[in-house]
C-alpha positions in Angstrom: -145.1 86.5 90.6 -147.8 89.0 90.2 -149.7 89.8 93.4 -153.0 88.4 92.0 -151.5 85.0 91.4 -149.7 85.0 94.7 -153.0 85.6 96.5 -154.8 82.9 94.4 -152.0 80.4 95.2 -152.1 81.3 99.0 -155.9 80.9 99.0 -155.7 77.4 97.4 -152.9 76.4 99.8 -155.0 77.6 102.8 -158.0 75.7 101.5 -155.9 72.5 101.3 -154.4 73.2 104.7 -157.8 73.5 106.4 -159.3 70.6 104.5 -160.3 68.0 107.2 -159.3 65.1 105.0 -155.8 66.4 104.7 -155.4 66.3 108.5 -155.3 62.5 108.0 -152.0 63.0 106.3 -150.5 65.0 109.2 -150.2 61.9 111.3 -147.5 60.7 108.9 -145.5 63.8 109.6 -145.6 63.3 113.4 -142.3 62.6 114.9 -143.1 59.1 116.3 -144.6 57.9 113.1 -141.6 59.2 111.2 -139.3 57.2 113.5 -141.3 54.0 113.0 -141.2 54.4 109.2 -137.5 55.2 109.3 -136.8 52.0 111.3 -138.8 50.1 108.7 -136.8 51.6 105.9 -133.5 50.7 107.7 -134.4 47.1 108.1 -136.1 47.4 111.5 -133.2 48.8 113.5 -131.0 51.8 113.9 -129.2 53.9 116.6 -130.6 56.9 118.3 -127.8 59.0 116.8 -128.6 57.9 113.3 -132.3 58.5 113.9 -131.5 62.1 115.1 -129.3 62.8 112.1 -131.6 61.3 109.5 -134.7 63.2 110.7 -133.0 66.4 111.9 -134.1 66.0 115.5 -132.1 67.0 118.5 -130.7 64.2 120.6 -133.0 65.2 123.5 -136.1 65.2 121.3 -135.1 61.9 119.9 -134.6 60.4 123.4 -138.0 61.7 124.4 -139.7 60.2 121.4 -137.9 56.9 121.9 -139.1 56.7 125.5 -142.7 57.3 124.3 -142.4 54.6 121.6 -140.9 52.2 124.0 -143.7 52.9 126.5 -146.2 52.1 123.7 -144.2 48.9 123.0 -143.5 49.9 119.4 -139.7 49.7 119.9 -137.1 48.1 122.1 -133.8 49.8 123.0 -131.1 47.2 123.7 -127.3 47.4 124.1 -125.4 46.6 121.0 -123.9 43.1 120.9 -120.3 44.2 120.2 -120.3 47.4 122.2 -122.5 47.5 125.2 -122.2 51.4 125.4 -124.1 51.7 122.1 -127.9 51.4 122.0 -129.7 49.7 119.1 -133.4 50.7 118.6 -135.4 47.8 117.1 -139.0 47.8 115.9 -141.2 45.3 117.8 -144.0 43.3 116.4 -146.5 45.9 117.8 -144.5 48.6 116.0 -144.6 46.7 112.7 -148.3 46.1 113.1 -148.8 49.9 113.7 -146.7 50.7 110.7 -148.6 48.2 108.5 -151.9 49.7 109.6 -150.8 53.3 108.9 -149.3 52.3 105.6 -152.6 50.6 104.6 -154.5 53.7 105.5 -152.2 55.8 103.5 -152.4 53.6 100.4 -156.2 53.6 100.6 -156.3 57.4 100.9 -154.0 57.9 98.0 -155.7 55.3 95.8 -159.0 57.1 96.3 -157.4 60.4 95.5 -155.7 59.1 92.4 -158.8 57.4 91.2 -160.5 60.8 91.1 -158.0 62.1 88.7 -157.9 61.3 85.0 -154.7 60.0 83.5 -153.6 63.4 82.1 -154.3 65.2 85.4 -152.6 62.4 87.4 -149.4 62.7 85.3 -149.4 66.5 85.7 -150.0 66.1 89.5 -147.0 63.7 89.8 -144.8 66.0 87.8 -145.8 69.1 89.8 -145.4 67.5 93.2 -141.9 66.3 92.1 -141.1 69.9 91.0 -142.4 71.3 94.2 -140.2 68.9 96.1 -137.1 70.0 94.1 -137.9 73.7 94.5 -138.7 73.6 98.2 -135.5 71.6 98.9 -133.5 74.3 97.1 -135.3 77.1 98.9 -134.7 75.6 102.3 -130.9 75.3 101.8 
């Protein structure tokens, strides 16, 4: 990539990074919120080991996050029915309500964003974000 285009790209990315409305999205990348949405995706329960593996967190970091979520009453940690040595993490009603609220905020934000695009730009945006996802996954291997 020529230096001019690289500079232009980095400037646009910096502008997006420092955009205050984008900070709203950063909450969805926070560790606790990621765990809550992972639990939703997995039917409301999982094990600490599976959570660590899926999100790429250390077991110590996962344990700390689970303590915090339990303190907030978003999750319960209970012994497994068949093997009391195993722990099952379940989403509480408070955790589900938190997830519903966050998801609603996310849908509203993206709806406003997408409404501002025309159909042609929206299709191109979807294509480019998909492509960025593919490329960055390859780069990070």
